[in-house]
C-alpha positions in Angstrom: -4.3 107.3 -4.3 -1.6 109.6 -3.0 2.0 108.6 -2.4 5.5 109.9 -2.7 6.4 111.6 -6.0 9.3 109.8 -7.7 9.3 111.8 -10.9 7.8 115.0 -12.3 7.8 115.4 -16.1 5.8 118.6 -16.7 6.0 122.3 -15.8 3.4 124.9 -15.0 2.0 126.4 -18.2 3.2 123.5 -20.4 0.9 122.2 -23.1 0.3 118.5 -23.0 -1.6 115.9 -25.1 -3.9 113.3 -23.7 -1.9 110.4 -22.3 1.2 112.4 -21.6 3.0 111.2 -18.5 2.8 114.0 -15.9 4.4 112.4 -12.9 5.0 109.1 -11.1 4.4 108.1 -7.4 6.2 105.4 -5.6 4.7 102.1 -6.7 6.3 99.8 -4.1 3.2 99.1 -2.0 0.9 99.0 -5.0 3.2 96.5 -6.8 3.3 94.4 -3.6 -0.5 94.3 -3.3 -0.8 93.5 -7.0 1.7 90.7 -6.8 -0.2 89.2 -3.9 -3.5 89.5 -5.7 -1.9 87.9 -8.8 -0.6 85.0 -6.7 -4.1 84.5 -5.2 -5.7 84.6 -8.6 -3.2 82.0 -10.0 -3.9 79.8 -7.0 -7.7 80.2 -7.4 -7.5 79.4 -11.2 -5.4 76.3 -10.4 -7.9 75.1 -7.8 -10.8 75.8 -10.2 -9.1 73.7 -13.0 -8.5 70.8 -10.6 -12.0 70.8 -9.1 -13.8 71.3 -12.4 -13.2 67.7 -13.5 -14.1 66.3 -10.1 -17.3 68.5 -10.2 -18.2 67.2 -13.6 -17.8 63.6 -12.4 -20.1 64.4 -9.4 -17.2 64.1 -6.9 -18.0 67.4 -4.9 -21.1 69.0 -3.7 -22.8 71.8 -5.6 -22.2 74.1 -2.6 -18.5 73.5 -2.7 -18.4 74.1 -6.5 -20.3 77.4 -6.1 -17.8 78.4 -3.3 -14.9 77.6 -5.7 -16.5 79.8 -8.5 -17.1 82.6 -5.9 -13.5 82.5 -4.7 -12.2 82.6 -8.3 -14.3 85.7 -9.1 -13.2 87.4 -5.9 -9.6 86.7 -6.9 -10.2 88.1 -10.4 -11.7 91.3 -9.1 -8.9 91.8 -6.5 -6.3 91.5 -9.3 -8.2 94.0 -11.5 -8.4 96.5 -8.7 -4.8 96.2 -7.6 -3.6 96.4 -11.2 -5.7 99.6 -11.6 -4.0 101.0 -8.5 -0.6 100.1 -9.8 -1.3 101.7 -13.2 -2.5 104.9 -11.3 1.1 105.3 -9.9 1.8 106.8 -13.4 -0.2 110.0 -13.6 -1.2 110.7 -17.2 -3.0 113.6 -18.8 -6.7 112.8 -19.3 -7.1 115.4 -22.0 -5.1 117.9 -24.1 -4.5 121.3 -22.4 -2.2 123.5 -20.3 -0.8 122.4 -17.0 -1.8 124.5 -14.0 -0.2 123.3 -10.8 1.4 124.3 -7.5 5.1 123.7 -7.0 6.0 120.1 -6.5 9.3 118.2 -5.9 10.3 114.6 -6.0 10.2 113.1 -2.6 7.1 115.1 -1.7 4.1 113.1 -0.4 0.8 113.7 -2.2 -2.2 113.2 0.0 -4.9 110.9 -1.3 -7.7 112.6 -3.3 -5.5 115.7 -3.9 -5.0 116.6 -7.5 -1.4 116.8 -8.7 -2.3 119.5 -11.3 -5.2 120.8 -13.4 -5.2 120.6 -17.2 -7.0 123.6 -18.7 -8.5 123.4 -22.2 -8.2 127.1 -23.2 -10.9 126.6 -25.9 -13.6 125.7 -23.3 -12.5 127.8 -20.4 -15.0 130.3 -18.8 -13.4 133.2 -17.1 -15.3 135.3 -14.6 -14.1 138.7 -13.4 -15.5 141.6 -11.6 -16.0 145.0 -13.2 -16.4 148.4 -11.4 -20.0 149.7 -11.6 -19.1 152.7 -13.7 -17.5 150.6 -16.4 -20.2 147.9 -16.7 -22.1 149.8 -19.4 -19.0 150.0 -21.6 -18.7 146.3 -21.9 -21.0 144.5 -24.4 -21.7 140.8 -25.1 -19.6 139.8 -28.1 -16.8 142.2 -27.2 -13.3 140.8 -27.3 -10.5 141.3 -24.8 -7.0 140.0 -24.1 -6.7 138.1 -20.8 -3.4 137.1 -19.2 -3.3 134.0 -17.0 -0.6 134.2 -14.3 -1.1 130.5 -13.4 -0.2 129.5 -17.0 3.1 131.4 -17.2 1.3 134.6 -18.2 -0.2 133.0 -21.3 -2.4 135.6 -23.1 -5.6 134.6 -24.8 -8.2 136.5 -26.7 -11.6 136.0 -24.9 -15.1 136.9 -25.9 -17.7 138.3 -23.5 -20.7 135.9 -23.5 -22.6 137.0 -20.4 -23.0 140.0 -18.0 -24.6 139.4 -14.7 -25.2 141.3 -11.5 -24.3 139.7 -8.1 -25.2 141.3 -4.8 -22.9 140.6 -1.8 -22.5 142.0 1.7 -19.8 144.4 0.6 -21.8 146.0 -2.2 -22.8 145.1 -5.7 -20.6 143.2 -8.1 -21.0 142.9 -11.8 -19.6 139.7 -13.3 -18.5 139.3 -16.8 -18.1 135.8 -18.5 
């Protein structure tokens, strides 16, 4: 949703478990919207309870009763949506992995739809890199190599070559290793 960062609880390269709190954004407007939706829901539920008995006794039209049910459902959905937005003010890790992120500071405004960080599962990562043409024949599928990841505080990981491919581009040929 975006917003102003009020707390940052992780560092670049840090390992986190799923559910770990990464950061928080200011929840003032989200809380206000949720409070308003909750008040509307309470009002709709009260109106529903009051009219239910009248409806059962035939005191209101079917059209008015359907409108009451519709209003109650709209209020429920609004409360669910605003509660979800309020909960999203606390950014949590969706999976285990290593934090990869740009520098952030409290007070900074995160634009909507912009990731706060990436969480990298080193066990499932595919790394692509270019190799000079005269060295491509040396590398074989199944070979192992050590790779250092600057974005993860220079974490080193043993990788296995799983694919070799040839890519042509306007600047010449590139061999890509995965």
